C-alpha positions in Angstrom: -1.0 14.5 -25.8 -1.1 15.2 -28.7 -4.3 15.9 -30.2 -7.6 14.9 -30.4 -7.1 12.1 -32.5 -3.8 10.5 -31.2 -6.1 10.3 -28.1 -8.4 8.3 -29.4 -8.0 4.4 -29.5 -6.2 2.6 -32.2 -4.5 5.9 -33.2 -1.2 7.0 -32.8 2.7 6.0 -30.8 3.2 3.5 -28.8 3.8 6.0 -26.2 1.9 6.9 -23.6 0.3 10.4 -23.8 0.2 12.0 -20.0 -1.5 15.3 -18.2 -0.9 17.8 -16.0 2.2 17.0 -13.1 1.5 12.9 -14.5 4.2 11.7 -17.2 3.7 8.6 -19.1 4.4 4.7 -18.2 4.9 2.7 -20.5 7.3 2.8 -23.4 7.9 0.1 -25.9 12.1 0.4 -26.1 12.6 1.0 -22.1 12.5 -2.0 -19.7 9.6 -1.1 -17.2 11.5 -0.9 -13.5 10.8 -0.5 -10.0 13.1 1.6 -7.7 12.5 2.7 -4.7 14.9 6.2 -4.6 16.0 8.2 -1.3 14.7 11.8 -1.3 16.8 12.6 1.7 20.2 12.0 -0.4 20.2 15.7 -1.0 21.7 16.6 -5.2 25.2 18.4 -5.0 24.2 21.6 -6.5 26.9 21.0 -9.0 24.7 17.8 -9.5 21.5 19.8 -9.2 19.0 19.3 -12.3 18.9 21.9 -15.2 16.1 23.5 -15.7 15.5 22.2 -19.2 14.7 18.2 -17.8 12.1 19.9 -16.5 10.1 21.0 -19.3 7.3 18.9 -20.5 8.4 16.1 -22.7 6.8 16.7 -26.6 8.6 12.5 -26.5 6.4 11.5 -24.1 3.3 14.4 -24.9 3.7 15.6 -21.3 1.8 18.7 -20.0 2.2 19.8 -16.4 -0.9 21.3 -14.9 0.0 24.9 -13.9 -3.6 26.2 -12.5 -2.7 26.7 -8.5 -6.5 27.0 -7.9 -7.1 23.3 -10.4 -4.0 22.1 -8.1 -6.5 23.4 -4.6 -9.4 21.7 -5.6 -7.6 18.6 -6.4 -6.0 18.8 -3.2 -9.8 20.0 -1.4 -11.3 17.0 -2.5 -8.7 14.1 -1.5 -8.5 16.1 1.8 -5.1 14.1 2.8 -5.3 13.0 6.6 -2.1 13.1 9.0 -2.3 9.3 9.9 -3.3 8.2 6.4 -0.6 7.3 3.6 -1.4 8.5 -0.2 -0.2 7.1 -3.1 0.4 9.8 -6.0 1.0 8.5 -9.2 3.0 10.3 -11.8 4.4 13.8 -9.5 6.1 15.4 -11.9 7.2 18.0 -11.2 5.9 18.3 -7.5 2.8 20.9 -7.8 0.9 18.6 -6.0 3.8 16.6 -4.3 4.3 19.7 -2.6 0.8 19.9 -0.4 1.0 16.2 -0.4 3.8 16.1 2.6 2.8 19.0 4.4 -0.6 17.5 4.9 -0.7 13.3 4.6 1.1 11.0 7.0 2.8 9.2 3.8 3.4 9.8 1.1 4.4 7.7 -1.8 5.3 9.3 -5.1 5.3 6.6 -8.2 7.2 8.4 -11.2 8.4 6.7 -14.4 10.3 9.9 -16.5 13.7 9.3 -15.1 14.4 13.3 -16.1 12.5 14.2 -13.3 13.0 12.0 -10.5 16.8 14.0 -9.5 14.6 17.1 -9.3 11.8 15.3 -7.2 14.6 13.5 -5.4 16.2 17.3 -4.1 12.7 19.1 -3.8 11.4 16.7 -1.1 14.2 15.2 0.7 14.2 17.1 3.6 10.5 15.2 4.7 10.8 11.8 5.7 7.1 11.2 4.9 7.8 11.3 1.2 8.7 8.1 -0.8 10.3 8.8 -4.2 9.5 5.7 -6.5 10.3 5.0 -10.1 8.1 2.7 -11.4 5.8 2.2 -14.8 2.4 2.4 -13.1 1.4 -0.9 -15.1 3.8 -2.9 -13.4 3.8 -1.2 -9.7 2.6 -3.5 -6.6 1.0 -0.4 -5.0 0.2 -2.8 -1.8 3.5 -3.5 -1.0 4.7 0.2 -1.9 3.4 1.4 0.9 3.8 -0.9 3.6 4.3 -1.5 6.3 0.6 1.3 6.5 -2.2 -1.3 5.2 -4.7 0.8 3.5 -3.9 3.8 1.3 -5.6 6.2 -1.0 -4.6 7.4 -4.3 -4.3 10.8 -6.4 -3.4 10.6 -10.0 -3.8 11.8 -13.3 -3.8 8.7 -15.5 -2.9 9.5 -20.1 -6.2 8.0 -21.8 -5.1 5.5 -23.7 -3.9 3.0 -20.9 -6.2 4.9 -18.5 -8.4 1.3 -18.8 -5.4 -0.6 -18.0 -4.4 1.4 -15.2 -7.9 0.7 -13.2 -7.9 -2.8 -13.7 -4.5 -2.9 -12.0 -5.7 -0.2 -9.3 -8.3 -2.3 -8.9 -6.5 -6.1 -9.4 -5.3 -4.1 -5.9 -8.1 -2.8 -4.2 -7.2 -4.7 -1.4 -5.1 -1.7 0.3 -6.7 0.9 -1.7 -10.0 3.1 -0.7 -10.6 5.9 -2.6 -9.1 7.7 -6.1 -9.1 10.9 -7.3 -8.2 10.2 -10.5 -7.9 13.0 -13.2 -9.1 11.6 -17.5 -9.6 13.0 -20.0 -12.9 14.4 -19.9 -14.3 12.1 -22.5 -13.3 9.1 -20.2 -14.9 10.3 -16.8 -18.5 10.3 -19.5 -17.6 7.4 -20.2 -16.8 5.9 -16.8 -19.9 7.5 -15.5 -21.8 6.7 -18.0 -25.6 4.9 -17.3 -27.1 1.6 -18.0 -28.5 3.1 -21.8 -26.3 5.7 -22.8 -24.0 5.6 -25.8 -21.2 6.3 -23.7 -21.9 3.3 -21.7 -18.8 0.4 -22.2 -16.8 -1.8 -20.6 -14.9 0.9 -18.4 -18.6 2.3 -17.4 -19.3 -1.6 -15.9 -16.0 -2.6 -14.4 -15.4 0.7 -12.7 -19.2 0.5 -11.0 -19.0 -3.0 -10.5 -15.7 -2.4 -7.8 -16.8 1.6 -7.1 -18.8 3.8 -6.5 -18.2 6.8 -9.2 -18.5 10.5 -8.7 -17.7 13.1 -11.6 -15.8 16.2 -9.5 -15.3 19.0 -11.9 -14.0 19.9 -15.6 -10.5 21.3 -16.1 -9.9 23.2 -19.4 -6.9 22.6 -21.3 -5.5 26.2 -20.2 -4.9 24.9 -16.8 -1.8 22.8 -18.5 1.9 23.9 -20.1 1.4 23.2 -22.3 -2.0 23.7 -23.6 -3.5 20.2 -24.9 -6.6 20.0 -27.0 -9.0 18.0 -24.9 -10.7 19.3 -21.4 -10.0 17.0 -18.9 -12.1 16.1 -15.8 -11.3 15.2 -12.1 -13.4 11.8 -10.9 -13.6 10.2 -6.9 -13.7 6.3 -7.0 -14.5 4.4 -3.4 -13.8 1.7 -3.5 -16.6 -0.9 -2.6 -15.8 -2.9 0.4 -17.8 -5.7 -2.0 -18.3 -5.1 -5.3 -21.9 -4.0 -6.5 -22.9 -8.0 -8.1 -23.1 -10.6 -5.7 -21.0 -13.4 -8.2 -18.8 -16.1 -6.7 -16.1 -15.4 -10.0 -15.4 -11.6 -10.8 -13.0 -12.8 -13.4 -15.2 -14.2 -15.1 -17.3 -11.4 -14.7 -15.4 -9.2 -16.7 -14.7 -11.8 -19.4 -18.9 -11.7 -20.1 -18.7 -8.0 -20.2 -15.6 -7.5 -22.2 -17.1 -9.9 -25.2 -20.4 -8.4 -24.6 -18.7 -4.8 -25.8 -16.4 -6.3 -28.2 -19.0 -5.3 -31.3 -20.9 -2.0 -30.0 -23.4 -2.2 -33.0 -24.2 -5.8 -32.4 -26.3 -7.3 -29.8 -25.5 -9.4 -27.0 -26.9 -12.2 -28.6 -23.6 -12.2 -31.5 -21.3 -10.6 -29.3 -21.6 -13.8 -27.1 -21.9 -16.4 -30.0 -18.7 -15.5 -31.0 -17.3 -14.5 -27.6 -13.5 -15.6 -27.5 -13.0 -19.6 -27.5 -12.7 -20.2 -24.0 -15.6 -18.1 -23.1 -17.7 -19.7 -26.0 -16.6 -23.4 -24.8 -18.5 -22.6 -21.2 -21.0 -21.2 -23.2 -21.8 -24.3 -25.5 -21.6 -26.2 -22.1 -24.7 -24.6 -20.8 -26.5 -24.8 -23.7 -25.1 -21.9 -26.5 -26.0 -18.2 -25.9 -29.6 -18.0 -26.4 -29.9 -20.2 -23.8 -27.7 -18.5 -21.5 -29.4 -15.0 -21.9 -33.0 -16.5 -21.8 -32.3 -18.0 -17.9 -30.6 -14.4 -17.4 -33.8 -13.2 -18.1 -31.9 -10.4 -20.3 -33.8 -10.0 -24.1 -31.9 -12.0 -26.8 -32.0 -8.1 -29.1 -30.2 -5.9 -26.8 -27.1 -4.3 -26.8 -24.5 -4.3 -24.4 -24.6 -0.8 -23.2 -28.1 -0.8 -22.4 -27.5 -4.1 -20.1 -27.2 -3.1 -15.5 -25.3 -4.9 -13.6 -27.7 -7.0 -12.3 -28.3 -8.0 -15.6 -24.7 -8.6 -16.0 -24.9 -11.0 -13.0 -27.5 -13.0 -13.9 -25.7 -14.1 -17.2 -22.3 -14.3 -14.7 -24.1 -16.7 -12.2 -26.1 -18.2 -15.3 -22.8 -19.3 -16.4 -21.0 -20.1 -13.2 
């Protein structure tokens, strides 16, 4: 996290910016890997990680969570149980991990920053319920990492500029996830929870609400981190729905339609569907064109995407199925 401008889509460099005890997942010059690390192999004292390694990385835009009250509130919201598996994306220095290994049956920690791996392996080597994986969250197969468990809950602090991509990745693996407790930039949480008609509503709102029940829990001030970012954060709970909120045959088509609908926020849903990507545009033409599709779905042609309910997105999708 550099500054507010760099946090917004379309600004900043290609490096991921993290917050709290969650670090980056993707770098253009770094090979993305998923490497299991044994936490039970003690690092000799002579090879123990230097304290400098644990300093927040400016290159990665790291901000470590330091406020114990916030840490405790996250743990209380998660309420880990001794008979379940918890996935933690970006354990960082282990602020949340220290409580998770004491309370959860199994804690699978996925960390991208290789400089933090020795510290985590050393700190938690004695815990047989701790599994450390060096990996990029954007490519990690979480369902395979929790085996032999079939279900898990997840806690993470996601960087804003790829939060949609990571959330999509998690939704793709929803068959093994039951709940997610996420810390994001406050603006992102406002978008995820935005109701129809809100100016904050967008693709991420519909995506999250189709697959999850969402609840904003609490805000986190900048001074809870070291170094302090220039923006507030929020913690949100997403309970994965046993069945998606809309009854359709093709949820991939739904995502394509919603993405096209929000392509140009100032344009009507009609204009956006008329200029949809080639594949979707061809399907729309096969059904008589955007005007006919919307009329059959009983959606006013002059509506904008942010005003549509989940039911109306379902109607458009079913018209094209």
